TITITI-836159 format. One line per field, with one value per residue: x, y, z of N, C-alpha, C in turn; residue in one letter; residue number from 1. Coordinates in Angstrom, 2 decimals, always signed. Example, Ala and Ser with C-alpha at 12.3 -4.5 7.8 and 13.67 -1.06 7.14 Angstrom:
! TITITI-836159
nc1: (+13.19, +12.85)
nc2: (-5.69, -2.25)
nc3: (+7.80, +7.08)
cac1: (+12.30, +13.67)
cac2: (-4.50, -1.06)
cac3: (+7.80, +7.14)
cc1: (+13.20, +12.90)
cc2: (-3.30, +0.03)
cc3: (+7.80, +7.87)
marro: (a, s)
semi: (1, 2)
END
This chain:
! TITITI-836159
nc1: (+0.76, +0.71, +1.92, +0.00, -1.69, -2.11, -4.02, -4.90, -7.50, -9.57, -13.12, -14.99, -12.90, -12.33, -9.40, -8.64, -6.56, -6.54, -9.17, -10.05, -11.25, -8.61, -5.47, -4.17, -2.36, -1.99, -5.04, -4.17, -1.30, -2.69, -5.25, -2.66, -1.83, -4.72, -4.72, -6.51, -7.34, -7.15, -5.05, -3.04, -4.07, -3.33, -0.26, +0.22, -0.68, +1.24, +3.49, +3.54, +3.49, +5.53, +7.34, +6.77, +7.32, +9.93, +11.08, +9.93, +9.96, +9.77, +7.60, +9.04, +7.83, +3.68, +2.54, +2.26, +3.60, +5.99, +6.41, +7.26, +7.38, +6.07, +6.02, +4.16, +2.04, -1.44, -1.80, -2.86, -2.14, -2.03, -1.17, +0.14, +0.76, +3.14, +1.98, +3.92, +5.75, +5.36, +6.36, +5.36, +2.96, +1.60, +2.39, +1.21, -1.47, -1.87, -1.63, -3.89, -6.24, -5.50, -6.38, -8.96, -10.00, -10.61, -12.07, -12.38, -13.87, -12.05, -10.78, -10.05, -8.42, -7.59, -5.28, -4.74, -4.06, -3.12, -2.85, -1.50, +2.28, +3.38, +6.11, +8.16, +9.38, +10.71, +8.48, +6.77, +4.13, +3.51, +0.66, -1.81, -5.13, -6.44, -9.27, -10.56, -9.90, -9.50, -10.97, -12.46)
nc2: (-0.99, +2.23, +5.59, +7.27, +10.34, +13.74, +16.42, +19.08, +21.70, +24.50, +24.53, +26.91, +28.79, +29.38, +29.47, +31.64, +31.27, +28.02, +27.88, +25.56, +24.42, +26.71, +25.99, +25.16, +26.64, +29.07, +29.86, +30.78, +31.90, +34.46, +34.54, +35.69, +38.06, +39.79, +40.28, +40.30, +38.57, +36.84, +37.61, +35.52, +33.11, +34.09, +33.78, +31.49, +30.27, +32.35, +31.23, +28.24, +28.58, +29.47, +26.86, +25.29, +27.17, +26.62, +23.99, +23.12, +23.02, +25.20, +25.20, +25.65, +25.78, +25.94, +25.42, +23.46, +23.45, +24.46, +26.57, +29.68, +32.17, +31.36, +31.45, +32.94, +32.50, +31.85, +29.08, +25.68, +23.83, +22.09, +21.59, +19.13, +16.75, +13.91, +10.96, +9.78, +11.60, +12.26, +13.68, +16.70, +16.14, +16.12, +18.19, +20.24, +19.09, +20.13, +23.11, +23.38, +22.62, +24.95, +27.26, +26.50, +26.62, +29.76, +29.89, +29.12, +26.48, +22.63, +20.90, +17.94, +15.37, +13.03, +11.23, +8.77, +9.07, +11.98, +13.37, +15.32, +15.64, +18.44, +18.70, +18.09, +16.80, +15.56, +15.31, +16.88, +17.25, +19.18, +19.14, +19.58, +18.60, +15.61, +15.13, +13.02, +13.36, +14.04, +17.27, +18.91)
nc3: (-0.38, -1.15, -0.11, +3.20, +2.94, +5.10, +5.74, +7.53, +7.31, +6.64, +6.83, +6.32, +5.19, +2.37, -0.48, -2.60, -4.70, -5.00, -4.87, -2.27, +0.25, +3.04, +4.67, +7.49, +8.87, +6.89, +7.70, +10.83, +10.16, +9.42, +11.07, +13.79, +12.29, +12.37, +15.01, +16.89, +19.11, +21.67, +24.16, +25.53, +23.95, +21.23, +21.89, +22.21, +19.22, +17.36, +19.12, +18.36, +15.32, +14.96, +15.60, +13.96, +11.17, +11.26, +11.93, +9.09, +6.14, +3.29, +1.08, -3.05, -5.06, -6.19, -8.16, -11.19, -13.70, -16.58, -17.93, -19.12, -16.24, -14.89, -12.07, -11.50, -12.34, -11.28, -8.46, -8.38, -6.46, -3.23, -0.03, +1.58, +4.31, +5.18, +6.57, +8.10, +8.86, +12.10, +13.97, +12.45, +12.01, +14.21, +15.17, +13.47, +14.42, +16.70, +16.40, +14.47, +16.53, +17.56, +15.92, +15.63, +18.34, +18.11, +17.06, +14.46, +12.73, +12.79, +10.35, +9.84, +6.75, +5.21, +2.29, +0.25, -2.41, -3.20, -5.70, -8.37, -8.28, -7.01, -5.56, -3.19, +0.34, +2.78, +4.60, +3.25, +0.89, -1.97, -4.43, -7.21, -7.13, -8.09, -10.01, -8.05, -5.95, -2.29, -0.77, +0.68)
cac1: (+0.07, +1.33, +1.85, -1.04, -1.19, -2.99, -4.06, -5.70, -7.86, -10.73, -13.78, -15.05, -12.45, -11.91, -8.47, -9.18, -6.06, -6.13, -10.44, -10.40, -10.86, -8.07, -5.19, -4.81, -1.97, -2.61, -5.43, -3.00, -1.42, -4.13, -5.10, -1.72, -1.90, -5.10, -4.02, -7.78, -7.65, -6.76, -3.27, -2.53, -4.04, -2.05, +0.88, +0.51, -0.52, +2.73, +5.04, +2.95, +4.14, +7.48, +7.66, +6.02, +8.67, +11.51, +10.77, +9.16, +10.48, +8.34, +7.56, +8.90, +5.89, +2.66, +1.74, +3.19, +3.55, +7.47, +6.28, +7.64, +5.99, +5.16, +5.14, +2.81, +0.64, -2.45, -1.54, -3.11, -1.22, -2.82, -0.46, -0.43, +1.59, +2.95, +1.53, +5.19, +5.77, +4.65, +6.09, +5.13, +1.84, +1.29, +2.38, -0.53, -3.25, -2.11, -1.88, -5.51, -6.90, -6.12, -7.18, -9.83, -10.62, -10.16, -13.89, -12.60, -14.23, -11.05, -11.28, -8.79, -8.71, -6.40, -5.83, -3.14, -4.35, -3.49, -3.01, +0.38, +2.75, +4.57, +7.08, +7.81, +10.36, +10.79, +7.61, +5.40, +3.81, +2.16, +0.03, -2.01, -5.47, -7.10, -10.68, -10.59, -8.63, -10.51, -10.28, -13.37)
cac2: (-0.08, +3.72, +6.58, +8.42, +12.04, +13.98, +18.08, +20.00, +22.36, +25.23, +24.33, +28.01, +29.86, +29.55, +30.40, +32.56, +30.41, +26.98, +27.05, +24.43, +24.90, +27.10, +24.54, +25.75, +27.56, +30.22, +30.62, +30.69, +33.62, +35.65, +35.04, +36.45, +39.39, +40.40, +40.75, +40.48, +37.71, +36.73, +37.14, +33.66, +32.29, +34.21, +33.76, +30.28, +30.60, +32.33, +29.35, +26.65, +29.07, +29.57, +25.84, +25.25, +27.73, +26.74, +22.25, +23.18, +23.84, +26.56, +24.52, +26.89, +25.45, +25.20, +24.98, +21.89, +24.23, +24.84, +27.68, +31.21, +33.45, +30.08, +32.07, +34.79, +32.28, +31.51, +28.46, +25.29, +22.82, +22.63, +20.90, +17.72, +15.98, +12.77, +10.20, +9.41, +12.31, +12.48, +14.89, +17.81, +15.83, +16.78, +19.78, +21.01, +18.60, +21.27, +24.34, +22.51, +22.47, +26.39, +27.24, +26.01, +28.03, +31.56, +30.47, +28.17, +24.73, +22.80, +19.26, +16.44, +14.84, +12.05, +10.19, +7.80, +10.27, +13.38, +14.74, +15.52, +16.65, +19.43, +19.75, +17.37, +16.40, +13.63, +15.68, +17.35, +17.09, +19.85, +18.41, +19.50, +17.44, +14.73, +15.27, +12.41, +13.94, +14.72, +18.54, +20.10)
cac3: (-0.12, -0.60, +1.24, +3.60, +3.12, +6.16, +5.61, +8.19, +7.00, +7.85, +5.69, +5.82, +4.78, +0.41, -0.63, -3.46, -5.85, -5.37, -4.53, -1.85, +1.89, +3.75, +5.68, +9.24, +9.05, +6.30, +8.64, +11.22, +9.86, +9.13, +12.96, +14.16, +11.47, +12.23, +16.21, +18.23, +19.33, +23.69, +24.65, +26.28, +22.19, +20.39, +22.08, +21.15, +17.80, +17.30, +19.45, +17.42, +13.86, +15.41, +15.61, +11.75, +10.21, +11.63, +10.82, +8.05, +5.14, +2.63, -0.80, -3.78, -5.88, -5.81, -9.49, -12.19, -14.99, -16.49, -18.92, -18.97, -15.97, -14.21, -10.88, -11.50, -12.06, -10.00, -8.12, -7.96, -5.99, -2.19, +1.29, +2.76, +5.19, +4.97, +7.49, +8.95, +9.48, +13.30, +14.70, +11.89, +12.11, +16.15, +15.42, +12.89, +14.94, +17.42, +15.44, +14.36, +17.78, +18.73, +14.98, +16.29, +19.88, +17.84, +16.32, +12.66, +13.52, +11.43, +9.66, +8.55, +5.07, +4.30, +1.27, -0.58, -4.10, -3.55, -7.45, -8.99, -7.10, -7.77, -4.79, -2.07, +1.18, +3.96, +5.82, +3.20, -0.51, -2.52, -5.27, -7.96, -6.35, -9.21, -9.49, -6.62, -4.49, -1.53, -1.10, +1.84)
cc1: (+1.26, +0.72, +0.69, -0.71, -2.80, -2.95, -5.36, -6.03, -9.16, -11.75, -14.36, -14.70, -11.61, -10.38, -8.68, -8.32, -6.62, -8.44, -11.32, -9.69, -9.04, -7.17, -4.51, -3.71, -1.34, -4.18, -4.69, -2.99, -1.94, -5.13, -4.23, -2.09, -3.11, -4.99, -5.29, -8.26, -6.91, -5.38, -2.30, -2.86, -3.05, -0.81, +0.94, +0.08, +0.94, +3.31, +4.51, +4.08, +5.34, +8.04, +7.25, +7.14, +9.87, +11.91, +10.16, +9.16, +9.05, +8.55, +7.79, +8.40, +4.94, +1.81, +3.07, +4.20, +5.01, +7.17, +6.62, +6.95, +5.66, +4.80, +4.92, +1.59, -0.05, -2.12, -2.98, -2.81, -1.73, -1.66, -0.61, +1.30, +1.61, +3.09, +2.58, +6.00, +5.40, +4.58, +4.95, +3.29, +0.57, +1.51, +1.14, -1.52, -3.06, -2.53, -4.04, -6.00, -7.08, -6.66, -8.89, -11.26, -10.24, -11.41, -13.68, -12.86, -12.49, -11.75, -9.73, -9.05, -7.10, -6.82, -4.59, -2.85, -4.70, -3.07, -1.36, +0.82, +3.63, +5.72, +6.98, +9.13, +10.30, +9.16, +6.57, +5.13, +3.19, +2.14, -1.22, -3.23, -6.21, -8.65, -10.84, -10.95, -10.07, -10.22, -11.15, -13.45)
cc2: (+1.44, +4.07, +7.15, +9.34, +12.72, +15.71, +18.43, +21.40, +23.53, +25.35, +26.00, +28.66, +28.93, +29.91, +30.35, +31.72, +29.50, +26.91, +25.87, +25.06, +25.19, +26.56, +25.34, +26.37, +28.51, +30.84, +31.52, +31.57, +34.91, +35.82, +35.78, +37.89, +40.47, +40.96, +40.93, +39.61, +37.56, +36.47, +36.25, +33.21, +32.74, +34.22, +32.41, +29.49, +30.71, +31.63, +28.33, +27.38, +29.21, +28.13, +25.67, +25.87, +26.82, +25.16, +21.71, +23.17, +24.74, +25.77, +26.02, +26.51, +25.06, +25.27, +23.87, +22.88, +24.58, +25.72, +28.78, +31.40, +32.17, +30.34, +33.41, +34.25, +31.16, +29.57, +27.51, +24.56, +23.28, +21.17, +19.76, +17.38, +14.71, +12.23, +9.71, +10.35, +12.66, +12.92, +16.30, +17.19, +16.25, +17.98, +20.64, +21.26, +19.49, +22.67, +24.40, +22.96, +24.36, +27.40, +27.14, +26.94, +29.08, +31.03, +30.04, +26.78, +24.55, +20.87, +18.78, +15.44, +13.88, +11.28, +9.75, +8.72, +11.23, +14.66, +14.72, +16.75, +17.33, +19.50, +18.74, +17.43, +15.89, +14.30, +16.42, +17.06, +18.59, +19.26, +19.33, +18.51, +16.67, +15.36, +14.18, +12.50, +14.71, +16.25, +19.48, +18.88)
cc3: (+0.17, +0.32, +1.78, +4.27, +4.29, +5.30, +6.60, +7.59, +7.42, +6.93, +4.86, +5.17, +2.83, +0.36, -2.05, -4.36, -5.75, -5.56, -3.82, -0.39, +2.52, +4.58, +6.67, +9.31, +7.59, +7.36, +9.88, +11.26, +9.60, +11.03, +13.46, +13.58, +12.00, +14.19, +17.27, +18.42, +21.68, +23.43, +24.66, +24.10, +21.72, +20.71, +21.75, +19.99, +16.76, +17.99, +17.92, +15.47, +13.43, +14.65, +14.53, +10.60, +10.07, +11.76, +10.08, +6.82, +4.04, +1.15, -1.85, -4.42, -5.00, -6.97, -10.53, -13.53, -14.59, -17.51, -17.88, -17.71, -14.84, -12.76, -10.67, -12.04, -11.29, -9.74, -7.78, -6.43, -4.26, -1.18, +1.33, +3.48, +5.05, +6.55, +8.55, +9.39, +10.77, +13.99, +13.75, +12.10, +13.51, +16.12, +14.73, +13.91, +16.26, +16.91, +15.37, +15.68, +18.23, +17.51, +15.31, +17.31, +19.16, +17.16, +14.62, +12.71, +12.09, +11.37, +9.43, +7.91, +4.98, +2.95, +1.03, -2.50, -4.20, -5.10, -8.22, -8.58, -7.82, -6.80, -3.68, -1.11, +2.04, +4.62, +4.75, +1.41, -0.65, -3.76, -5.78, -7.76, -8.24, -8.29, -8.31, -5.29, -3.61, -1.07, +0.35, +2.66)
marro: (m, g, e, i, y, i, r, f, i, v, p, k, v, i, d, p, d, s, g, v, p, s, g, v, v, a, v, a, y, d, l, v, d, e, d, k, l, a, p, d, l, l, a, q, l, r, q, s, i, a, w, i, e, k, n, l, a, t, p, d, r, f, n, r, t, t, s, k, g, w, y, r, r, t, t, r, g, i, s, w, l, r, m, s, a, s, l, h, v, a, a, l, r, r, l, a, e, l, v, a, a, a, g, y, p, t, k, e, l, t, a, a, r, v, g, y, i, v, y, e, d, e, a, q, v, v, a, e, p, f, r, d, t, p, t, r)
semi: (1, 2, 3, 4, 5, 6, 7, 8, 9, 10, 11, 12, 13, 14, 15, 16, 17, 18, 19, 20, 21, 22, 23, 24, 25, 26, 27, 28, 29, 30, 31, 32, 33, 34, 35, 36, 37, 38, 39, 40, 41, 42, 43, 44, 45, 46, 47, 48, 49, 50, 51, 52, 53, 54, 55, 56, 57, 58, 59, 60, 61, 62, 63, 64, 65, 66, 67, 68, 69, 70, 71, 72, 73, 74, 75, 76, 77, 78, 79, 80, 81, 82, 83, 84, 85, 86, 87, 88, 89, 90, 91, 92, 93, 94, 95, 96, 97, 98, 99, 100, 101, 102, 103, 104, 105, 106, 107, 108, 109, 110, 111, 112, 113, 114, 115, 116, 117, 118, 119, 120, 121, 122, 123, 124, 125, 126, 127, 128, 129, 130, 131, 132, 133, 134, 135, 136)
END
């Protein structure tokens, strides 16, 4: 059996580029930028984001086109964690709990077929989803 991937989403927040629900990391950044949460929750969000920034690489691609100007194109790729990256999964699950505590219910998605892989490392992949890839 192939690898299993996991994604933590906020169903009521739709990413304008990919058209699918935003991941918890993007929503957490927005919440920190808004600076409207209780100080304790805001501090916990910042701490979780700092761990992610230190321990999870920022993908350099979110689309599969290689044509000229690919970096200016609307991106369709969405990020998934490898289930085998247990520390990262635990950190994202904790971030999802904090985002939910801030009033944004979250959901976990799992899949074996996530789409056309455009970026990957030991902990994560970015993929343009297949038609049958769960995104909601």
